[in-house]
C-alpha positions in Angstrom: -1.7 -1.0 -0.3 -1.9 2.8 0.0 1.8 2.9 -0.5 1.5 0.9 -3.7 -1.1 3.4 -5.0 1.1 6.4 -4.0 4.1 4.8 -5.7 2.0 4.1 -8.8 0.8 7.7 -8.9 4.3 9.0 -8.5 5.6 6.8 -11.3 2.7 7.8 -13.5 3.5 11.5 -12.9 7.2 10.9 -13.7 6.3 9.1 -16.9 3.9 12.0 -17.8 6.6 14.6 -17.3 9.2 12.5 -19.2 6.8 12.1 -22.1 6.2 15.9 -22.2 10.0 16.6 -22.1 10.8 14.1 -24.9 7.8 15.1 -27.0 6.4 11.5 -27.0 2.8 12.6 -27.9 1.5 9.0 -28.2 2.8 8.1 -24.7 1.4 11.3 -23.4 -2.0 10.7 -24.9 -2.1 7.2 -23.5 -1.1 8.3 -20.0 -3.7 11.1 -20.0 -6.4 8.7 -21.3 -5.5 6.1 -18.6 -5.7 8.7 -15.8 -9.1 9.9 -17.1 -10.4 6.3 -17.3 -9.1 5.6 -13.8 -11.0 8.6 -12.5 -14.2 7.4 -14.2 -13.7 3.9 -12.8 -13.2 5.2 -9.3 -16.3 7.4 -9.6 -18.4 4.4 -10.7 -17.2 2.3 -7.8 -17.8 5.1 -5.4 -21.4 5.4 -6.7 -22.0 1.7 -6.0 -20.5 2.0 -2.5 -22.4 5.2 -1.6 -25.7 4.0 -2.9 -25.3 0.6 -1.2 -24.3 2.2 2.1 -27.3 4.6 1.9 -29.8 1.7 1.2 -28.4 -0.3 4.1 -28.5 2.7 6.5 -32.1 3.5 5.4 -33.3 -0.1 5.9 -31.5 -0.3 9.3 -33.3 2.8 10.5 -36.5 0.8 9.8 -35.2 -2.2 11.8 -33.4 -4.1 9.0 -30.5 -5.4 11.1 -28.1 -5.4 8.2 -24.3 -5.3 8.5 -22.1 -3.8 5.8 -18.4 -4.9 5.4 -15.9 -3.3 3.0 -12.6 -4.8 1.7 -10.1 -2.8 -0.4 -7.7 -4.2 -3.0 -9.9 -7.2 -3.5 -9.2 -9.5 -6.5 -11.9 -11.4 -8.3 -12.5 -13.1 -11.7 -14.9 -12.0 -14.4 -14.7 -14.6 -17.1 -11.0 -15.1 -17.7 -10.0 -11.6 -16.5 -8.9 -10.7 -13.0 -10.2 -7.5 -11.5 -8.8 -5.6 -8.6 -11.1 -3.3 -6.6 -13.5 -3.4 -3.7 -15.6 -6.1 -2.1 -18.8 -4.9 -0.3 -20.7 -7.5 1.7 -24.2 -6.9 3.2 -25.2 -9.5 5.8 -28.7 -10.1 6.9 -30.3 -12.6 9.3 -28.9 -16.1 9.3 -26.9 -16.9 6.2 -28.4 -14.2 4.0 -25.7 -12.1 2.3 -25.2 -10.0 -0.8 -21.7 -9.6 -2.1 -20.8 -6.8 -4.5 -17.4 -6.9 -6.2 -16.3 -4.0 -8.4 -13.0 -3.3 -10.1 -10.9 -3.4 -13.2 -7.8 -5.2 -14.5 -4.6 -3.4 -13.3 -2.0 -4.9 -15.5 -2.0 -6.4 -19.1 -1.7 -10.0 -17.7 -5.0 -9.5 -15.8 -7.0 -9.3 -19.0 -9.5 -6.8 -20.3 -13.0 -5.5 -19.5 -15.3 -6.6 -22.3 -17.3 -3.6 -23.4 -16.5 -1.1 -20.7 -14.1 0.5 -18.2 -14.8 -1.7 -15.1 -16.8 -4.7 -14.0 -18.9 -5.5 -11.0 -20.6 -8.7 -9.8 -23.6 -9.0 -7.4 -24.2 -12.3 -5.8 -26.6 -13.4 -3.1 -25.6 -16.3 -0.9 -27.8 -19.3 -1.7 -28.9 -17.9 -5.1 -27.4 -19.5 -8.2 -28.0 -16.3 -10.2 -25.6 -13.4 -10.1 -25.7 -10.1 -11.9 -22.8 -8.8 -13.9 -22.3 -5.1 -14.4 -20.2 -3.2 -16.8 -19.2 0.5 -16.3 -19.6 2.5 -19.5 -18.9 6.1 -20.3 -21.9 8.0 -21.6 -21.6 10.8 -24.1 -21.6 13.5 -21.4 -18.5 11.8 -20.0 -20.2 10.4 -16.9 -19.8 6.8 -15.9 -22.8 4.5 -15.7 -23.3 0.9 -14.6 -25.1 -1.3 -17.1 -26.3 -4.9 -16.3 -25.5 -7.6 -18.8 -28.4 -10.0 -19.4 -28.1 -13.7 -20.3 -28.0 -12.8 -24.0 -25.1 -10.4 -23.4 -27.2 -7.2 -23.9 -26.7 -4.2 -21.6 -29.5 -2.5 -19.7 -29.2 0.4 -17.2 -28.5 -0.7 -13.7 -30.5 1.5 -11.3 -30.6 2.3 -7.6 -33.9 0.6 -7.5 -32.4 -2.6 -8.8 -29.6 -2.4 -6.2 -32.3 -1.8 -3.5 -34.1 -5.0 -4.7 -31.0 -7.0 -4.1 -30.6 -5.7 -0.6 -34.3 -6.0 0.3 -34.2 -9.7 -0.8 -32.0 -10.2 2.3 -34.9 -9.1 4.5 -37.6 -11.4 3.0 -38.9 -14.0 5.4 
C-alpha cells in the first residue's frame, strides 16, 4: 500500500508540473486544493489516533488492561459512500471493544463526504448506537472533528467524549 501512495504522489506531482507548464489554471487550482485537503484529512485522522493512543496508555498505566490495534488502508461504509483510511480497535476484558474507523473517499466512484472532508465512525461491540464524525475545516484552517447527532446537527467532538467511549470498556 505504501507503493500505491508513493505512486499516487508521484503522479500528482507530474500532473501539477504539467498543469503549470500548460497554463491550465483550473487544473492547477484543483490539484493544489486536493493536496491541501488531503493534508487536513491526514492531520484529523492523526489527531484521533494520537488521542486514542494516549488515552489507552494512560488507562493502562492505571491497570486498564486495554489492547490497541491499528489497520491501514481499511475500507468502510458511511451511508452509501465508501471511505478508505484507518481502523483502530481498542479491546478490553471479554468481548468489550471500541472500533474507530476514519477516512475519506479516494475516487469518484466511492462517493462523497456529506458536509466535510473526512468521516469517522465509533462503535462499541454490543452497543447498538454508534457515533458518526465529520471532519470540518475551521476558519483558521485547522481541521476539527464534529459529531453528527440523530437530527443531523453537528457538535464539537472532544477528547473527553473519546475518553468516555474508551472508559466504557472498563465498566464492570
